[in-house]
C-alpha positions in Angstrom: -14.0 -19.0 -3.8 -11.8 -16.8 -2.4 -12.8 -13.9 0.2 -11.7 -10.9 -1.5 -13.8 -12.2 -4.5 -16.7 -12.9 -2.4 -16.8 -9.5 -0.9 -16.8 -7.6 -4.3 -18.8 -9.8 -6.0 -21.6 -9.4 -2.9 -21.2 -5.7 -3.6 -21.7 -6.0 -6.9 -24.7 -8.1 -6.3 -26.4 -5.6 -3.7 -25.7 -2.8 -6.4 -27.5 -4.6 -9.0 -30.3 -5.5 -6.9 -30.9 -1.8 -5.6 -30.7 -0.6 -9.1 -32.4 -3.5 -11.0 -35.4 -1.4 -12.0 -34.9 -2.3 -15.4 -34.5 -5.2 -17.5 -32.6 -3.7 -20.5 -29.5 -6.0 -20.6 -27.2 -3.1 -21.4 -28.2 -0.7 -18.6 -28.1 -3.6 -15.9 -24.4 -3.9 -17.1 -23.7 -0.6 -16.9 -25.4 -0.7 -13.0 -23.5 -3.7 -12.4 -20.0 -2.5 -13.3 -20.5 1.1 -12.3 -20.7 2.8 -15.7 -24.3 3.9 -15.0 -22.8 6.0 -12.2 -19.6 7.4 -13.6 -17.0 6.5 -16.5 -14.4 4.7 -15.9 -12.2 7.9 -17.0 -14.0 9.5 -14.1 -14.0 6.9 -11.6 -11.6 8.1 -8.7 -9.8 4.5 -8.5 -9.4 4.5 -12.3 -7.4 7.5 -12.2 -5.0 6.9 -9.4 -2.8 4.7 -11.4 -1.6 4.5 -15.2 -1.9 1.6 -17.2 2.0 1.2 -17.5 2.2 1.7 -13.4 -0.4 -1.1 -12.9 1.5 -3.6 -15.3 4.3 -3.3 -12.9 2.2 -4.4 -9.9 0.7 -7.0 -12.4 4.0 -8.4 -14.4 2.2 -8.3 -17.4 1.1 -5.5 -19.7 -2.8 -4.7 -19.1 -5.6 -2.4 -20.5 -7.0 0.7 -19.6 -8.9 0.8 -16.3 -12.7 -0.4 -16.1 -15.2 0.1 -14.0 -16.0 -2.6 -11.1 -17.9 -3.4 -7.9 -20.7 -1.0 -9.0 -18.0 2.1 -9.6 -16.5 1.2 -6.3 -13.7 0.1 -8.1 -11.5 -0.1 -10.9 -9.9 -3.4 -12.6 -7.2 -3.7 -15.0 -6.3 -6.8 -16.9 -4.5 -9.0 -19.2 -6.0 -9.3 -22.7 -6.0 -13.2 -21.8 -7.5 -12.4 -18.0 -4.4 -14.2 -16.9 -3.2 -11.4 -14.8 -5.5 -8.4 -13.2 -5.3 -6.0 -10.6 -8.3 -4.3 -8.7 -8.4 -1.3 -6.7 -11.6 -0.7 -4.5 -12.6 2.0 -1.9 -15.9 1.6 -0.1 -17.0 3.1 3.9 -15.0 1.6 6.6 -18.3 -0.5 7.6 -17.7 -2.8 4.4 -14.3 -3.8 4.8 -13.4 -7.2 4.5 -11.0 -8.7 7.1 -10.5 -12.2 5.6 -8.6 -13.6 9.2 -9.6 -17.0 9.0 -7.8 -17.4 5.3 -4.6 -19.5 5.7 -1.6 -17.0 5.1 -3.5 -14.3 6.3 -1.2 -11.2 8.1 -1.3 -8.4 9.8 0.1 -4.9 8.6 0.2 -3.0 11.4 2.2 -0.1 9.9 -0.6 0.4 7.0 -3.6 2.0 7.8 -5.3 0.8 10.8 -6.5 -3.1 10.5 -4.2 -3.4 7.3 -4.0 -7.3 6.1 -2.5 -8.9 3.4 -3.7 -12.5 2.4 -3.3 -15.4 -0.4 -6.2 -14.9 -2.9 -6.3 -15.9 -6.5 -3.0 -14.3 -6.3 -2.7 -11.9 -3.3 -5.3 -9.0 -1.8 -4.5 -6.8 0.7 -6.7 -3.9 2.7 -6.7 -1.3 5.0 -8.9 1.0 6.9 -8.1 4.7 6.3 -10.0 7.4 8.1 -12.8 8.2 5.5 -12.8 4.8 3.7 -11.5 1.1 3.7 -9.0 0.4 0.6 -8.6 -3.2 -0.7 -6.4 -4.3 -3.8 -6.1 -7.6 -5.5 -3.7 -8.5 -7.6 -4.5 -11.8 -9.8 -2.2 -14.0 -11.6 1.2 -16.2 -11.9 3.2 -12.9 -11.0 1.5 -11.9 -8.1 3.1 -11.6 -5.3 2.4 -10.6 -1.5 5.0 -7.8 -1.7 3.4 -6.5 -4.8 0.0 -6.0 -3.1 1.5 -4.6 -0.1 3.3 -2.0 -2.1 0.1 -1.4 -4.2 -2.4 -1.2 -1.0 0.3 1.6 0.2 0.7 3.7 -3.0 -3.3 3.5 -3.1 -3.4 4.9 0.3 -0.9 7.7 -0.1 -2.8 8.9 -3.6 -6.2 9.0 -2.2 -4.9 11.7 0.4 
């Protein structure tokens, strides 16, 4: 399992465990995705980009953004799930830095501690003054350049 997927899944599991007050599967699903906190149309990460913009980064047509990572992220994916894009924003102390991953590169001009690494596609992350931003682009058309460009644009739009 790739590092960024692990971090997202770990964050999701922590959220679910902390909120596992219910056994209703629909309520639990809403807690895991973040829908219990906010609809995807109000999720700050989901409104950063349009579907068309995300499709450009993914290299494929994608559906509307959906909550992910307990509401800390937004995920857009193709109908077949063969391509997807995730933008997550977490507190800086949860910043993943997969420096042991083969192909990891530092991005000294992107936030602080900026990096890009191969994943099930490409992932990139950086710390800004108030948050850690991590993006993942998965699929056959994912490139290092598109992950870095998406990260830079996400940081820029959050200001």
